[in-house]
C-alpha positions as CSV (number, residue, x, y, z in Angstrom):
1,M,22.0,-6.3,-58.4
2,R,22.2,-6.8,-54.6
3,V,25.0,-4.1,-54.4
4,L,22.9,-1.7,-56.4
5,L,19.9,-2.3,-54.1
6,N,22.2,-1.7,-51.1
7,I,23.4,1.6,-52.6
8,I,19.9,2.7,-53.2
9,A,18.8,1.8,-49.7
10,V,21.7,3.7,-48.2
11,A,21.0,6.7,-50.4
12,T,17.3,6.6,-49.4
13,L,18.1,6.5,-45.7
14,T,20.6,9.4,-46.1
15,L,18.0,11.5,-47.9
16,A,15.4,10.6,-45.3
17,G,17.8,11.6,-42.5
18,C,18.5,14.9,-44.2
19,A,14.8,15.5,-44.7
20,A,14.1,14.8,-41.1
21,N,16.8,17.2,-40.0
22,Q,15.4,19.9,-42.3
23,L,11.9,19.4,-40.9
24,A,13.2,19.5,-37.4
25,A,15.0,22.8,-38.1
26,Q,11.8,24.1,-39.7
27,A,9.8,23.2,-36.6
28,A,12.3,25.0,-34.4
29,A,11.9,28.1,-36.7
30,E,8.2,27.9,-36.4
31,D,8.6,28.2,-32.6
32,G,10.3,31.5,-33.2
33,F,13.8,30.3,-32.5
34,I,15.5,30.0,-35.9
35,I,18.2,27.5,-36.5
36,E,20.4,27.6,-39.6
37,N,21.3,24.1,-40.8
38,L,24.8,24.3,-42.4
39,G,24.7,20.6,-43.3
40,N,26.9,17.7,-42.1
41,G,25.6,18.0,-38.5
42,I,26.3,21.7,-37.9
43,Y,23.6,24.1,-36.8
44,V,23.7,27.8,-35.8
45,H,21.2,30.2,-34.2
46,H,21.9,33.8,-34.9
47,G,21.2,36.4,-32.2
48,A,20.0,39.9,-33.2
49,H,22.4,42.8,-33.6
50,L,21.4,44.5,-30.4
51,D,23.7,46.1,-27.8
52,I,23.9,45.0,-24.2
53,D,23.0,48.6,-23.3
54,D,20.3,49.1,-25.9
55,G,17.5,46.5,-26.4
56,Y,19.4,43.6,-24.9
57,T,17.3,40.4,-24.7
58,G,20.0,37.9,-23.9
59,D,19.9,36.6,-27.5
60,I,22.5,38.7,-29.4
61,C,25.3,36.3,-30.4
62,N,25.7,33.2,-32.5
63,I,25.2,29.9,-30.6
64,S,25.8,26.6,-32.3
65,F,25.8,22.9,-31.9
66,V,27.5,20.0,-33.7
67,V,26.1,16.5,-34.0
68,G,28.4,13.5,-34.1
69,E,27.8,9.7,-34.0
70,R,28.3,9.6,-30.2
71,G,26.5,12.8,-29.3
72,V,26.3,16.6,-29.4
73,V,28.6,19.5,-28.5
74,V,27.1,22.9,-27.8
75,I,29.2,26.0,-28.6
76,D,28.0,29.0,-26.5
77,T,24.5,29.0,-25.0
78,G,23.2,32.5,-25.1
79,G,22.6,35.2,-22.5
80,S,19.9,33.8,-20.3
81,L,18.4,30.5,-19.0
82,K,15.5,31.2,-21.4
83,V,17.7,31.3,-24.5
84,G,19.6,28.2,-23.3
85,Q,16.3,26.4,-22.9
86,Q,15.2,27.4,-26.4
87,L,18.5,26.1,-27.8
88,R,18.2,22.8,-25.9
89,A,14.6,22.4,-27.2
90,A,15.8,23.0,-30.8
91,I,18.5,20.4,-30.4
92,Q,16.0,17.8,-29.1
93,K,13.9,18.4,-32.2
94,I,16.8,17.6,-34.4
95,T,18.5,14.7,-32.6
96,D,17.9,12.5,-29.6
97,K,21.7,12.0,-29.1
98,P,23.1,13.0,-25.7
99,I,24.6,16.4,-25.2
100,L,28.2,15.5,-24.2
101,Y,29.9,18.9,-24.1
102,V,29.0,22.5,-23.6
103,I,31.7,25.0,-24.7
104,N,31.9,28.7,-23.8
105,T,34.2,30.6,-26.2
106,H,34.8,33.4,-23.6
107,V,33.4,35.0,-20.5
108,H,30.9,37.6,-21.9
109,P,27.4,37.3,-20.6
110,D,25.6,36.9,-24.0
111,H,27.6,33.6,-24.5
112,I,27.5,31.9,-21.1
113,F,24.2,32.4,-19.3
114,G,22.3,29.7,-21.1
115,N,24.6,27.0,-19.6
116,A,22.2,26.2,-16.8
117,A,19.7,24.9,-19.3
118,F,22.0,21.9,-19.9
119,L,22.8,20.9,-16.3
120,T,20.3,18.0,-16.4
121,D,22.3,16.5,-19.4
122,S,25.4,16.3,-17.2
123,P,27.8,17.3,-20.0
124,K,31.4,18.4,-19.6
125,F,31.4,22.2,-19.4
126,I,34.5,23.5,-21.3
127,G,36.3,26.8,-21.2
128,H,39.6,28.6,-21.1
129,E,41.7,27.9,-18.0
130,K,41.0,31.5,-16.9
131,L,37.3,31.4,-17.5
132,E,36.2,30.2,-14.1
133,Q,38.0,33.0,-12.3
134,A,36.7,35.5,-14.7
135,M,33.1,34.2,-14.2
136,H,33.4,34.5,-10.4
137,T,35.0,38.0,-10.6
138,R,32.2,39.3,-12.8
139,K,29.3,37.5,-11.2
140,E,28.0,40.4,-9.1
141,G,28.1,42.8,-12.0
142,Y,26.6,40.4,-14.4
143,D,23.8,39.5,-12.0
144,K,22.8,43.2,-11.7
145,L,23.0,43.5,-15.5
146,N,20.7,40.5,-16.0
147,V,18.1,41.9,-13.6
148,R,18.2,45.3,-15.2
149,F,17.9,44.2,-18.8
150,L,16.2,40.8,-18.7
151,G,13.6,41.4,-16.0
152,A,11.6,38.2,-15.4
153,D,13.9,36.3,-17.8
154,A,16.8,36.8,-15.4
155,K,15.2,34.2,-13.1
156,G,17.4,31.0,-13.1
157,T,20.1,32.8,-15.2
158,D,23.2,31.8,-13.3
159,I,26.9,31.1,-13.6
160,V,27.9,27.5,-14.5
161,T,31.7,27.2,-14.4
162,P,33.8,24.8,-16.5
163,T,34.4,21.3,-15.4
164,L,37.2,21.0,-18.1
165,A,39.6,23.9,-18.3
166,I,41.6,24.3,-21.6
167,K,45.2,25.4,-21.1
168,S,46.4,24.9,-24.7
169,V,44.7,22.3,-26.9
170,E,42.1,19.6,-26.3
171,T,40.5,17.2,-28.8
172,L,36.9,16.1,-28.3
173,D,35.7,12.9,-30.0
174,L,32.1,13.0,-31.1
175,G,32.3,9.9,-33.1
176,G,33.0,10.3,-36.8
177,R,34.3,13.8,-36.2
178,Q,36.8,15.4,-33.8
179,L,36.7,18.9,-32.4
180,K,39.9,20.7,-31.7
181,V,39.5,23.3,-28.8
182,T,42.3,25.8,-28.6
183,A,42.9,28.3,-25.8
184,H,44.4,31.7,-26.9
185,P,46.4,34.5,-25.2
186,N,44.7,37.9,-24.4
187,A,42.9,39.2,-27.4
188,H,39.1,39.9,-27.4
189,T,39.3,38.9,-23.8
190,N,41.8,36.8,-21.7
191,T,39.4,33.8,-21.9
192,D,39.2,33.2,-25.7
193,I,39.0,29.8,-27.3
194,T,38.3,28.6,-30.8
195,V,36.7,25.3,-32.0
196,E,37.6,23.5,-35.2
197,D,35.5,20.6,-36.6
198,S,37.6,18.1,-38.4
199,K,34.8,16.7,-40.6
200,T,33.8,19.9,-42.3
201,Q,36.8,22.2,-41.4
202,T,34.4,24.6,-39.8
203,L,36.0,27.2,-37.5
204,F,34.0,28.6,-34.6
205,T,35.8,31.8,-33.6
206,G,33.7,33.1,-30.8
207,D,34.2,36.9,-30.6
208,L,37.6,36.8,-32.0
209,L,35.7,37.6,-35.2
210,F,32.7,39.9,-35.7
211,V,31.0,40.1,-39.1
212,E,28.7,43.2,-39.9
213,R,28.7,44.2,-36.2
214,T,31.4,46.5,-34.9
215,P,34.2,44.4,-33.3
216,V,34.5,44.7,-29.6
217,I,37.8,44.7,-27.7
218,E,38.0,44.2,-23.9
219,G,41.4,42.5,-23.8
220,D,44.3,43.6,-26.0
221,I,43.8,45.2,-29.4
222,K,47.3,44.3,-30.5
223,G,46.7,40.8,-29.4
224,L,43.5,40.6,-31.3
225,I,45.0,41.9,-34.5
226,A,47.7,39.3,-34.2
227,M,45.2,36.6,-33.4
228,L,43.3,37.3,-36.6
229,D,46.5,36.8,-38.6
230,T,46.8,33.4,-36.9
231,L,43.2,32.4,-37.6
232,K,43.8,33.2,-41.3
233,T,46.3,30.3,-41.4
234,Y,43.8,27.8,-40.1
235,P,42.6,25.2,-42.6
236,F,38.9,26.2,-42.6
237,N,36.3,25.8,-45.3
238,Q,33.7,28.0,-43.4
239,V,33.7,30.3,-40.4
240,V,31.1,30.8,-37.7
241,P,31.9,34.2,-36.1
242,G,30.7,35.2,-32.6
243,H,28.3,37.7,-34.2
244,G,27.0,38.0,-37.8
245,P,26.5,35.6,-40.7
246,V,28.4,32.4,-41.4
247,Q,31.2,32.8,-43.9
248,K,30.7,29.8,-46.1
249,N,34.1,29.5,-47.8
250,N,37.7,30.2,-47.0
251,Q,38.0,33.4,-49.0
252,D,35.0,35.0,-47.4
253,G,36.3,34.0,-44.0
254,V,39.7,35.6,-44.7
255,T,38.0,38.7,-46.1
256,A,35.9,39.0,-42.9
257,M,39.1,38.8,-40.9
258,D,40.7,41.4,-43.1
259,N,37.7,43.7,-42.5
260,A,38.0,43.3,-38.7
261,Q,41.7,44.0,-38.8
262,R,41.2,47.1,-40.9
263,Y,38.9,48.5,-38.3
264,L,41.2,47.6,-35.4
265,N,44.2,49.0,-37.1
266,V,42.5,52.3,-37.9
267,L,41.2,52.5,-34.3
268,L,44.7,51.8,-32.9
269,T,46.3,54.3,-35.2
270,D,43.8,57.0,-34.4
271,I,43.9,56.5,-30.6
272,R,47.7,56.7,-30.7
273,A,47.5,59.9,-32.7
274,S,45.0,61.5,-30.3
275,I,47.2,60.6,-27.3
276,K,50.2,62.1,-29.1
277,K,48.3,65.4,-29.7
278,G,47.1,65.4,-26.1
279,D,43.4,64.9,-26.8
280,S,41.3,63.6,-24.0
281,M,39.7,60.1,-24.0
282,E,36.3,61.7,-24.3
283,A,37.3,63.7,-27.3
284,T,38.9,60.6,-28.9
285,M,35.6,58.7,-28.5
286,G,34.1,61.0,-31.1
287,T,37.0,60.9,-33.6
288,A,38.8,57.6,-33.5
289,A,38.0,55.3,-36.4
290,A,35.4,57.7,-37.7
291,S,36.2,56.6,-41.3
292,E,34.8,53.1,-40.4
293,R,31.4,54.4,-39.1
294,D,29.4,53.5,-42.2
295,K,30.9,50.0,-42.5
296,W,29.6,48.5,-39.2
297,V,26.4,48.0,-37.3
298,L,26.2,49.6,-33.8
299,F,29.3,51.6,-34.5
300,D,28.8,54.6,-32.2
301,I,28.0,52.5,-29.1
302,A,30.7,49.9,-29.6
303,N,33.4,52.2,-30.9
304,R,33.1,54.5,-27.9
305,R,33.3,51.6,-25.6
306,N,36.4,50.3,-27.4
307,V,38.1,53.7,-27.0
308,N,37.2,53.6,-23.3
309,N,38.8,50.2,-22.9
310,I,41.9,50.8,-25.0
311,F,42.9,54.4,-24.4
312,P,44.2,54.1,-20.9
313,A,46.5,51.2,-21.8
314,L,47.9,52.9,-24.9
315,E,48.8,56.0,-22.8
316,W,51.5,53.9,-21.2
317,E,53.0,52.4,-24.4
């Protein structure tokens, strides 16, 4: 009888904890900053599908946090101090555990400029070994971009560089779950990392994976295609991409990676064909990967930018 009562008590406490988390997530949503509760201590805020040159608000990517027994890890922080503050407030409504780590999956401004909101928590800021240099190199350009597009929200939006640089693999212990942080070679950028949660086998890809939104390549298109093949071999049950909806089982995750690779391979093939014919880069912007246009959000803007980034390198193959 005592065992049965203990089981009932534990079940009651578990249900109460789940209900409290759901209410906290609902409260965050009522403040206009919506948090998706994936269960088992994993939460995601989805930014809008807006381009950095068209309607940019600093809130366009997925930013996440994971709660363990010891504390919280934040995975990307948004594109402004304001977004970072909204994320931090949402975390505090869900848990009072300390924020131990803040991870940036790569250098792009929509993922890193909320870092300053977490300075008072004194977490370890984590990124690729090349992230700090990339942040410093881009600072002037990013500062101008923030003033141009964010206006008053640019105030306080500043670079916070890593205090822990990842060269290969690092394991973070949150208590009851471990997070594997892996640095990758040049792909989406030269600062890409992924995060894997041992408890739920959730893979956070950063911008190595886009879902719905047109994939973006700044680094090496061939490296990104190869990286997606590698990610398919990871033992994940669900995938949180850099942009777009969570893929909530392995097959959906693999399919999303297949879709991204299809676009990238078509883009690569078309650019090579244009170069062989002697077409200009400007002409190629209007023709490369045209067959993919109706399959992706923001295709015209992103695809032209991709051609601009890739074409010069492929001319020298």
